[in-house]
C-alpha positions in Angstrom: 3.8 -66.9 -7.1 6.8 -64.7 -6.5 9.0 -65.1 -3.4 10.4 -62.3 -1.3 12.9 -62.1 1.5 11.4 -60.5 4.6 14.2 -59.3 7.0 13.2 -58.5 10.5 15.8 -57.7 13.2 18.5 -59.4 11.3 16.6 -62.6 10.6 15.7 -63.4 6.9 12.7 -65.4 6.0 11.4 -66.4 2.6 7.6 -65.9 2.0 5.3 -65.7 -0.9 4.8 -62.0 -1.8 1.1 -61.9 -0.7 2.0 -63.5 2.7 4.7 -60.9 3.3 2.3 -58.2 2.6 -0.1 -59.7 5.2 2.7 -59.5 7.8 3.2 -55.8 7.1 -0.6 -55.2 7.3 -0.7 -56.9 10.7 2.3 -54.9 12.0 0.5 -51.7 11.1 -1.9 -52.5 13.9 0.8 -53.3 16.5 1.3 -51.5 19.7 4.8 -50.9 21.1 6.0 -52.7 24.3 9.0 -51.3 26.0 10.8 -52.0 29.3 12.6 -49.1 30.9 15.5 -50.1 33.1 16.3 -47.8 36.0 19.3 -48.2 38.2 18.4 -49.0 41.8 14.7 -49.0 41.0 12.1 -51.4 39.6 11.8 -51.7 35.9 8.8 -50.0 34.3 6.8 -51.4 31.5 5.0 -49.4 28.8 2.5 -50.2 26.0 1.6 -47.4 23.6 0.4 -46.7 20.1 2.8 -45.4 17.6 2.5 -44.3 13.9 2.8 -47.4 11.7 5.8 -45.9 9.8 7.6 -45.5 13.1 7.1 -49.2 14.1 8.2 -50.5 10.7 11.0 -48.0 10.1 14.3 -49.8 9.8 12.9 -52.9 11.5 11.3 -54.8 8.5 12.5 -54.9 4.9 11.2 -56.8 2.0 13.2 -57.6 -1.1 12.4 -59.7 -4.2 14.0 -63.2 -4.4 14.6 -64.3 -8.0 13.2 -67.8 -8.6 16.5 -69.2 -9.8 18.3 -68.0 -6.7 15.5 -69.5 -4.5 15.8 -72.9 -6.2 19.6 -72.9 -5.8 19.4 -72.0 -2.2 16.5 -74.5 -1.6 18.6 -77.3 -3.2 21.6 -76.4 -0.9 19.4 -76.7 2.2 20.5 -75.9 5.7 24.2 -75.1 6.0 26.5 -77.3 8.0 
């Protein structure tokens, strides 16, 4: 099965292609949670629905990971 790199808020994870697609499918159903900070007042909290493309826009990317590069990186392991 082909591997992909799923990048989410600056963190890169390697997943099988079908599992990465499941992550995207799950995120399409997500609601947005926001905290609004207001000077000299209590914070307010908000949960609301948003269009799936607005939730995913610029926050998650998926790119192919060639098998040879995956094997090289896997062999190198965690950096010192």
